[in-house]
N, C-alpha and C positions, 0 to 999 in steps of 0.2 A: 607209407603208414600215415594216417591223418594226424595232423597236429592238434593237441588238446588246448584247453584254456588254462592260463596260469591263474594262481590264486588271486593276485591283484585284479586281473581282468574280471574274474567272477564277482569279486567284491564291488567293483565299480558298476557292473551291470545290475547287481542287487540294489545298490544305492539309487541308481537312475530309475529302476523299476519301482522302487518304493516311493520315490518323489512323485513320479507320474501317478501312481495309484492313490497316494494321499491327495494330490491335486484333484483327481477325478472324484474321489470320495467327498472331499470338501465341497466341490461344485454341486454334487448331488444333494448333499445336506442343505446347502444354501438354497438350491432350487426347491427342495421340499418345504423348507421353512417359508419361502416366498409364496408358494402355493397355499400353504396352511394360513399364512397371514392374509392373503387375498380372500380366502374363504371366510375367515373370521371377520374381515372388514365388510364383506357382503352381508353377513349376518348382522353386524352392528348397524349398518345402514338400514336394513329392514326393521330392526328393533327401534331405531330412532324414528323412522317414518311411522311406525305403529304408535309410538308414544305421542308424536306430534298430532296424529289424527285423533287420538283420545282426548288431547287437550283442546283441540278445535271443537270437539263435540260437547264440551262442558259449558254450562251457563257462564256468562261473563263474570258474575260475582263469585263463582266458585273457583276461578282461576287464581289460586294462591297456594303456595307451599306451606309446609308446617312451620318453617323458620325463616321464610323469605321477607322481603321488604314491604309486602302488602298486608295490611290489617283489614279485617280479621284473618287470622291464619286459616289455611284450608287443610284438606285431607291429602294433598299430593306430597309425597315424600321428596325431600330435597336430594337425598341419596338413597339408592336401593341396590341390592345385589341380586342379579338374576342369572339363571343358567339356561342356555339354549343349546340343546343337543350336546350336553356335557361340556359346554364351553361357558365359563363364567364371564359375566360382564358387570361393570359398575355403571348405573344410570344416574346421571346428575341432572336435575331439573331446576332451572332458574326462571322465575317469573317476576317481572318488575314493570313498574310504570315507565312510560317513555314521555319525555318532555319534548314534544315536536316543535321544531323551530318556526313552524308556519305562523304561530300566534305569539312569537317571542319565547324566551326561555326564562327559567327561574332566576338565573344570574343577571339577566338584563344586559347581556353582552352582544346582542345581535343589532347591528346598526339599522335604524328605522323601525324597529319593532319595540313594543312595550315590554316591561317586565311581566312575566307570566307567573302569577302567584298560585296557579292551579296546575302544577307540573305533572299531570296524570292524564295526558291526552288519550293514550291507549296503552294496552299491555303488550309486552314482548315476552314470548315463551321460548326458551332455549333448552334443547335436550342434547346432552353430551354423553357419549358412550366411551368408556375407557376400559383398559385392562385392570384387574384388581391388583396385579403385582406392582407395576410401576406407574399406573395411571396414564399410560400412553393413550392419546386420543385416537380412537378408531373411527368415530363418526360424530358429526356435530350439525344439527339442524335447528332452525328457528322459524318462528311465525309471529306475525303481528295480529292482535285481536282487538277490535274496537267495540265499545259498549254502545247500546242503543240510545242511551240518554246523554244529554250534553253535560259537560263538566260543571260542577258547582261546588262551592266551598262546604255547604252543609254545616252540620254541627260537629266539626272536626278541626284539627290543626296540623301544622307541618313541622317536622323536625329536620333541621339542616346541620349536618355534622361535617366539619372540615378537619382532615388529618394532615399534619405537617411533619417534616423531619426536623432534626436538631438545628438545621440552618434556615428554617422557616419556608422550605420549599414543599410543594404538594407531595404527599405520600400516596402513590398509586398502589392498589391491590392490598391495602391494609385491611385486616379483618375488623369489622365493627359489629358489636352485639348490643342490641337495645332491648331492655326488659322492663316490664311493669306488671306486677302481679295483681293490681287492683281492678283494672277493667275486666269485664266479662264478655268474651274470653280474654285471658291475659295476653299481653304483648310479649313475644319472644322472637325477635328478629335477628338473623345472622346474615350478614352481607359483606361486601367488599367495596372499597372506595374506587372511584373511576380514575381516569388519567389526571384529573384535576385535584385528586385527593378528597373528593366530595361524595357524600351520601345524602340524598334527599328522600325522606319518608313522609309521604302525604297521608291524609285521611286517617289520622290517629285520633283516638278518643281523648277528649280534653282531660287535663289533670292539673289542678292548681296547687297541689300539695307536694311538689318535688319528689315524685315517685318514678320518673323515667331515669333509669340507670343506664349509662352508656360506657362501653369499654372498647378501646382500640388497641390492636397489637399486630404483629407480623411474625412469621416463623423465625425463631432465634433472635428476636429483637425485644425491645422494651415494651411495657404496657402502660397505657395512660387511661384514666377513667374519671367519671364523676363519682361523688361519694355521698352517701345518705346523711341526712340530718337526724341525729339521735338526741335523746334526753341528755346524754353525757357529752356529746360532741355536736354542738349546735352551729359551728362555724367552719364548714368545709371550704377549702380554697376553691374547689370546683364542685359546687353542690349538684346533686341530682336535679333533673330538669322539670320545669313545668311545660305543658303544652296547652295553649289557650285557643279558644274558638276563633277561627279565621285569622290566626296569627302564625308567624314563623318564629320558632325558637332556634337560635343559633348556638353551636358549641364547637370550640376548636380544641383538638387534642394533639399531642406530639408523640411520635414513635420513631425510633431509630435503632441502629445496631448497638449491641451491648459492648462493654469495655472491661478492662482489667486494671487493677492496681497491685503492684508488688511493693510492699512496705518492709523496710529494714530498720529495726530499732537499734540504736548505738549509744554508747556513752561518748563523752567529749574526746576520748582518746581513740575513737573509731572502732572500739571493740563491740561486736554484736552482743545484744543482751537477750537471753531467753526468758520466757515466762513473764513478759511485761504485758499487762492488760491495756489494750487500746480500743477505745470506742470510736467507730467510724460513723459520721453523721452527714447526711445529705443536706444540700442547701434547699432542695424542694420540700415543701410542706404539704401534708394532707389536710390538716386542721390547724386553726389558730384558736387561742384562748379556750382550752389549753392547747399548747403546741404539740402537734403530732407530726414527726418527720416522715417523709416517704421511705427513708432508709436510715436505720440506726441500730447497729449491732456492735457487740463487744467481742474481741478476739484476744487470745494470748499468743505472743510471739513464740516460735518454735526454738529448737536448740541452736539454730543459726541466726536467731533474732528476726526471722522472717514471718510475715503475714501476707498471704497471697489471696486476693479477692478476684474471682473470675466471674464473668458474665453479670456485671452490675450495670445499672443505668448510667448513661452520660449525665453528668451533673458536676457540681463543685462539692468536694468533701472536706470536712474538718476532722482532725484527729485529736483525741483527748486521752491521755494516759491515766491509769488508775494510781492510787496512792501506793508508795510515797513518791512517785515520779512526777516530774514537772517537765513540760516541753521546753527545751532550750531553743531549738530552731527546727524548721522543716524545710527540706529542699526537694522539689520546688516549694515556693511559698504556699502556705495554706490560706484560704481553702484551695485545695488542689484541683485545678481544672481537669476534667476528664472528658475528652471529646468522644463522640460516637465511634466505635470500632477501634479505639486506640488502646495502647498499653502504656501505663505510666509507672516509672520506678521512683519511689519516694524514700529518702533517707530522713529518719526522725531521730534527732539527737535529744536525749533526755538527761536530766540531772536530778539529784535528790536534795540539792542545796536550795534553801528558800531565799538566800541572799545573792545567788549568782545572777548575772544579767541574762535576760532572755530576749529573743528577737522575733519580730513579726514581719516587718517589711522595710524596703528601701524606696525612697523617692528622690529622683526618678530612677527607673530601672535600667536606663541606658544613658551613656555619656559620650559625647564626641571627643576624639583625641586631639583637639586643636585649641583647648582653652581650659583654665581652671574652672571648677564647679563645686558648689556647696551641696552636699547630700544630707537628706534627713533620714535618720534611722529610728524606727518605732519599735518599742519593746517594753521592758521593765527592768528595774534595779540597776540603771546606769548610775555610776558614781557621779555625784555633783561636781567634783573636781578630780582631776588626775586621770580620767579615763582616756584611753588611747584607741585609735581605730587604724587598722592596717588592711590594705587591699593586696592580694597576692594573685598573680596570674595562675589560672587553673591547671594548665598542663605545662609547667616549666621544664625545659630540657635539663639534663644533668651533665656537667655543671651548667648553671644558668649564665649564658653570655649576655652582655649588655653592650650595645643593642642587638636585636635579632632582626635581620632584614631591614635595618634602619629604624626599628621600633624598640622601645624600652620595655622589657618584660620583668624588670626588677620590682620588688615590693615598693608600695607607695604609702606614706604615712600621712594621715589627716592632720590638718593644722586648724587653728582657731576653733578648737573643740569647745562646745557649750552644751549644757544639759538643762532641760526644763525642770522647774522645782518639784514636779511630781515624779521625776526620774523616768518618764516614759518616752521621751524623745531626746535624741542626741544629734547635734549638727556638727559637721566637719567639712572643711574645704580641701580639695585634692587638686594637684596639678596633673591634669590628664594629657598635657601636651606631649605628643609623640609616643604615647603609651601603646602597648601591643593590643590590637583589636582582638576581641574574644571575651570569654567568661572570666571573671575575677571573683575570688572568694573574699568574704568579709570576716574580720576578727575584731571584736571589741573586748578590751581587757580593762578591768577595774584595778585600782592601785593595790588591792589585796591579792591580786593574781587570778581571781576568778574571771572567767571569760566565756564568751559565746562566739560560735563561728557559723557562717552561712555560706555553704558551697554554692557556686553559681549565683552569687548575690547581686552582681551587676554586670552588664555587658558594655564593653567599650567598642565604639564603632568609628569607622572612617566617615567623616561628614561629606 
């Protein structure tokens, strides 16, 4: 009598069969997708060739897109959506002048060649075909087109825009928009910086009345711009630009990653305070006389005493509380430096006492642990006599042994304390010999018991 299969054997066979079937099915799907993608790419190449031929057949002066870097703007769409055989495509057309190095370049950086102040030797047209879903590039073709006439300055000027990051390095692929509604036709140019962070736009209509408005940005990053002169605001820090006949107008803008500040409002006992209004003000200005800050907003702390500011521009920010609160101290010291792409946690200590000492800064901010040193503390309301200054190691162990690893982590008291007559500066000498390296907090106490404290007020270093 033939022997049958056991249940485990059947289950194993089913698992193996399923795995093989899935693998074959996946391969078929992948193969079909590859075939479909190849067909789509063939269509995209044909479409790109068709668009390139259309551009080659146009008159030279008509080779410009609606928002490209060539003025006057043309009728060619910068971006258009097309369907071929029920397949959607996005067609991106870019036309720009080329500064050929044969006769030198605009920057004057080619050895043995003069600086070329007419950086429009010929035009380069580029057609890029992408998918509408994720903008995957399916085809990309370009062609160079020369005009019949020789280059000449004519009755026009050149705009040169340099975009840098927060460290002063060239910002490639930053979006630059140049507009001017006064010429006919108006200027409306949308382009991107090259690898040197540069955009050069030649043959622009002259304008001596500061009407050229320039904006630079990048996805998810900050924005910088020139600003108009108005009857109320006549002194922009970066005014809109002139373009003069046969001259180059230069403008530098800065763009970089956005940053975050997390602010916690506390009283002097470290208790978070809700509903405290805080005005956050940038160091950067848009206008002077009257002053208009690039960023200035007021927020109220939440139930936990917190204010979180997300995606703001890299800069230095000052914090001002509303009545009846007074800033006692801020850690880190204000104005708070906020680097591009960073997140800073700031503790703001406030008081309602108009007689309590307040604190702004310490000089110097670092001290070697091999010699005594006199520190200068700047603030307000320091007692003329009897004020004391104590430094405490920021993260003392419990209990605090002395010394730790050969270094002294115990509190140190300032000596030879003196205060200026206006009570805004206090001087004290500290013996830093063999003190624990790291951050130390500062506490200044007046004879009446009122005090101010500054976490991470000074850093002790090993020389």
